C-alpha positions as CSV (number, residue, x, y, z in Angstrom):
1,X,61.1,-51.4,-50.4
2,X,63.1,-54.2,-49.2
3,X,66.0,-51.9,-48.2
4,X,63.7,-49.6,-46.4
5,X,62.2,-52.3,-44.5
6,X,65.6,-53.7,-43.4
7,X,66.6,-50.0,-42.4
8,X,63.4,-49.7,-40.2
9,X,64.2,-53.0,-38.7
10,X,67.5,-51.9,-37.7
11,X,66.4,-48.7,-36.3
12,X,63.6,-50.7,-34.2
13,X,66.2,-53.2,-33.0
14,X,68.5,-50.3,-31.8
15,X,65.6,-48.5,-30.2
16,X,64.5,-51.7,-28.4
17,X,68.1,-52.4,-27.1
18,X,68.3,-48.8,-25.9
19,X,65.3,-49.2,-23.8
20,X,66.6,-52.4,-22.2
21,X,70.1,-51.5,-21.7
22,X,71.8,-48.1,-22.8
23,X,75.3,-49.6,-22.8
24,X,74.1,-52.4,-25.1
25,X,72.8,-49.9,-27.4
26,X,75.8,-48.0,-27.7
27,X,77.8,-51.4,-28.2
28,X,75.1,-52.4,-31.0
29,X,75.6,-49.0,-33.0
30,X,79.5,-49.2,-32.6
31,X,79.6,-52.7,-34.0
32,X,77.1,-51.9,-36.8
33,X,79.0,-48.8,-37.7
34,X,82.2,-50.9,-37.8
35,X,81.0,-53.5,-39.9
36,X,79.2,-51.1,-42.3
37,X,82.6,-49.5,-42.8
38,X,84.5,-52.7,-43.3
39,X,82.1,-53.8,-46.0
40,X,81.7,-50.5,-47.8
41,X,84.0,-51.6,-50.8
42,X,82.1,-54.8,-51.2
43,X,79.9,-55.2,-54.3
44,X,76.1,-55.3,-54.1
45,X,74.0,-54.7,-51.1
46,X,75.2,-55.8,-47.7
47,X,72.7,-57.0,-45.1
48,X,74.1,-57.0,-41.5
49,X,72.7,-59.0,-38.6
50,X,74.0,-58.5,-35.3
51,X,73.2,-60.6,-32.1
52,X,71.9,-58.4,-29.4
53,X,74.7,-57.9,-26.7
54,X,73.6,-59.7,-23.6
55,X,73.3,-57.0,-20.8
56,X,74.6,-59.6,-18.3
57,X,77.9,-59.8,-20.3
58,X,78.4,-56.1,-19.9
59,X,80.2,-55.4,-16.5
60,X,79.5,-51.6,-16.6
61,X,78.2,-48.9,-18.7
62,X,80.6,-47.8,-21.5
63,X,80.5,-44.5,-23.3
64,X,83.8,-45.3,-25.6
65,X,83.4,-48.8,-27.1
66,X,86.1,-49.6,-29.7
67,X,85.2,-52.3,-32.1
68,X,88.0,-54.5,-33.7
69,X,88.4,-57.8,-35.6
70,X,90.0,-60.4,-33.8
71,X,93.2,-61.8,-35.0
72,X,92.5,-64.2,-38.0
73,X,89.0,-62.8,-38.2
74,X,87.3,-61.9,-41.5
75,X,84.3,-59.8,-42.2
76,X,82.5,-62.5,-44.2
77,X,79.6,-64.8,-43.5
78,X,79.4,-65.6,-39.7
79,X,82.2,-63.9,-37.6
80,X,82.7,-62.0,-34.4
81,X,83.4,-58.3,-33.7
82,X,85.4,-57.6,-30.4
83,X,84.5,-54.5,-28.4
84,X,86.9,-52.9,-25.9
85,X,85.7,-50.5,-23.6
86,X,88.0,-47.3,-23.7
87,X,86.8,-45.4,-20.7
88,X,87.3,-46.2,-16.9
89,X,85.0,-49.3,-17.3
90,X,87.8,-51.2,-19.0
91,X,86.5,-54.6,-20.5
92,X,86.5,-56.6,-23.7
93,X,83.5,-58.7,-25.1
94,X,82.9,-60.3,-28.5
95,X,79.6,-59.8,-30.5
96,X,78.5,-62.3,-33.1
97,X,77.6,-60.9,-36.5
98,X,76.4,-62.3,-39.9
99,X,76.3,-60.6,-43.1
100,X,74.8,-61.3,-46.5
101,X,76.3,-59.7,-49.7
102,X,73.6,-59.8,-52.3
103,X,75.0,-58.9,-55.9
104,X,74.4,-59.8,-59.3
105,X,76.5,-62.9,-60.3
106,X,77.4,-64.0,-63.8
107,X,75.9,-67.5,-64.4
108,X,76.3,-69.8,-67.5
109,X,73.0,-69.3,-69.6
110,X,73.6,-72.6,-71.3
111,X,76.1,-75.5,-71.3
112,X,79.7,-74.0,-72.3
113,X,82.3,-76.4,-73.6
114,X,85.9,-76.1,-72.6
115,X,87.9,-73.8,-75.0
116,X,84.8,-71.9,-76.1
117,X,85.2,-68.1,-76.1
118,X,82.3,-66.5,-74.1
119,X,79.8,-64.0,-75.7
120,X,76.7,-62.2,-74.3
121,X,74.5,-65.2,-75.3
122,X,76.4,-67.7,-73.0
123,X,75.9,-65.5,-69.7
124,X,73.0,-64.4,-67.7
125,X,73.1,-62.2,-64.3
126,X,71.3,-63.4,-61.4
127,X,71.3,-62.1,-57.9
128,X,72.8,-64.2,-55.3
129,X,74.4,-63.9,-51.8
130,X,78.3,-63.9,-52.4
131,X,78.8,-65.4,-49.1
132,X,76.9,-68.8,-50.2
133,X,78.3,-69.0,-53.8
134,X,81.6,-70.4,-54.7
135,X,84.6,-68.2,-54.0
136,X,85.8,-66.3,-57.0
137,X,82.3,-66.0,-58.4
138,X,82.4,-63.1,-61.0
139,X,80.2,-60.0,-60.8
140,X,81.0,-58.1,-63.7
141,X,80.0,-59.3,-67.0
142,X,82.8,-57.5,-68.8
143,X,85.3,-59.7,-67.1
144,X,83.6,-62.6,-68.9
145,X,82.9,-61.6,-72.4
146,X,85.7,-62.6,-74.8
147,X,87.4,-64.8,-72.2
148,X,87.9,-68.6,-72.9
149,X,86.5,-71.4,-70.7
150,X,89.1,-73.5,-69.1
151,X,86.5,-76.4,-68.2
152,X,82.9,-77.4,-69.0
153,X,80.5,-75.0,-67.5
154,X,77.0,-76.3,-66.7
155,X,73.9,-74.2,-67.4
156,X,73.0,-72.2,-64.4
157,X,76.4,-72.6,-62.9
158,X,78.0,-69.4,-61.4
159,X,81.1,-68.6,-63.3
160,X,84.4,-68.3,-61.3
161,X,87.6,-66.3,-62.2
162,X,89.6,-69.5,-62.4
163,X,87.3,-71.2,-64.8
164,X,88.3,-68.5,-67.5
165,X,91.5,-67.4,-69.2
166,X,92.3,-64.6,-71.8
167,X,92.5,-65.7,-75.3
168,X,95.9,-66.8,-76.7
169,X,97.6,-64.4,-79.1
170,X,100.4,-66.7,-79.6
171,X,100.1,-70.6,-79.9
172,X,102.8,-73.2,-79.2
173,X,104.7,-74.0,-82.3
174,X,103.9,-70.7,-83.9
175,X,106.4,-68.7,-85.9
176,X,106.9,-65.5,-84.1
177,X,108.8,-62.2,-84.5
178,X,111.2,-61.4,-81.7
179,X,111.7,-57.8,-81.2
180,X,114.1,-55.6,-79.0
181,X,114.7,-52.0,-79.0
182,X,117.0,-49.6,-77.0
183,X,119.0,-46.5,-77.2
184,X,119.9,-46.2,-80.8
185,X,119.2,-49.8,-82.0
186,X,116.4,-52.2,-82.9
187,X,116.5,-55.8,-83.6
188,X,114.1,-58.2,-85.0
189,X,114.6,-62.1,-85.5
190,X,112.3,-64.9,-86.2
191,X,111.7,-67.7,-83.7
192,X,109.4,-70.5,-82.5
193,X,107.0,-70.1,-79.6
194,X,107.4,-73.1,-77.2
195,X,104.4,-72.1,-75.1
196,X,100.9,-70.8,-75.6
197,X,100.5,-67.2,-74.3
198,X,97.9,-64.4,-73.8
199,X,98.6,-60.5,-74.3
200,X,101.1,-59.7,-71.7
201,X,102.0,-63.2,-70.6
202,X,105.6,-64.3,-70.7
203,X,106.4,-66.7,-73.4
204,X,109.5,-68.9,-74.2
205,X,111.0,-68.7,-77.8
206,X,113.5,-70.6,-79.6
207,X,115.7,-68.6,-82.1
208,X,117.4,-69.9,-85.3
209,X,120.5,-70.7,-83.2
210,X,118.5,-72.9,-80.8
211,X,118.8,-70.5,-77.8
212,X,115.8,-70.2,-75.7
213,X,114.5,-66.5,-75.0
214,X,111.9,-65.3,-72.9
215,X,109.8,-62.3,-73.8
216,X,106.3,-60.7,-73.7
217,X,103.5,-61.9,-76.0
218,X,102.0,-59.3,-78.2
219,X,99.3,-59.2,-80.9
220,X,100.3,-60.2,-84.3
221,X,102.9,-62.9,-83.5
222,X,105.2,-60.3,-81.8
223,X,107.3,-61.1,-78.7
224,X,108.9,-58.3,-77.1
225,X,112.2,-58.6,-75.5
226,X,112.7,-56.4,-72.3
227,X,116.0,-54.9,-72.0
């Protein structure tokens, strides 16, 4: 129902603008279509608010408006969309736009201590405007479950990607098995991990001669040496 009301309001706004100034209506539609296309890949539901173009700012009627994002501009929160007239009435103006991006955001359901692996009981999904929540807020619960908190998370706090890490498969000081394979050979020697590492991370290992070797951390204490 809310979506239908927003769509109806947009239609009524466009109709009102067209009655007042046909060129303004053309520009309004061009900007609206441009922003909708630019936000198509964003998660959740996007609400677009466009400041009605002032007819006094439009020198002449334009049938071929070309919207563009000014240099350094970003389609997020409050921003401006430039419009160039491509026909004989050549001019450029800037239209203020504001968007909301409403999506389910993962929040901490209870206090979470640093170092705790998160499970389904630790999180809750709440709808929020991504423009107004801290950057990096996570919208997919699958990106949280099984990850480890890198800091204390207060109850009700949106969970951000930098506050989590993958669980370590190798710990500093752990005895590991260095493996290397190639055309017609396979080598496996023991070593000691010098750093913590998650699956796929690069880890430093000291072998029995004291040499420091870098490899890729794998499950079960395996460090894979790339050739």
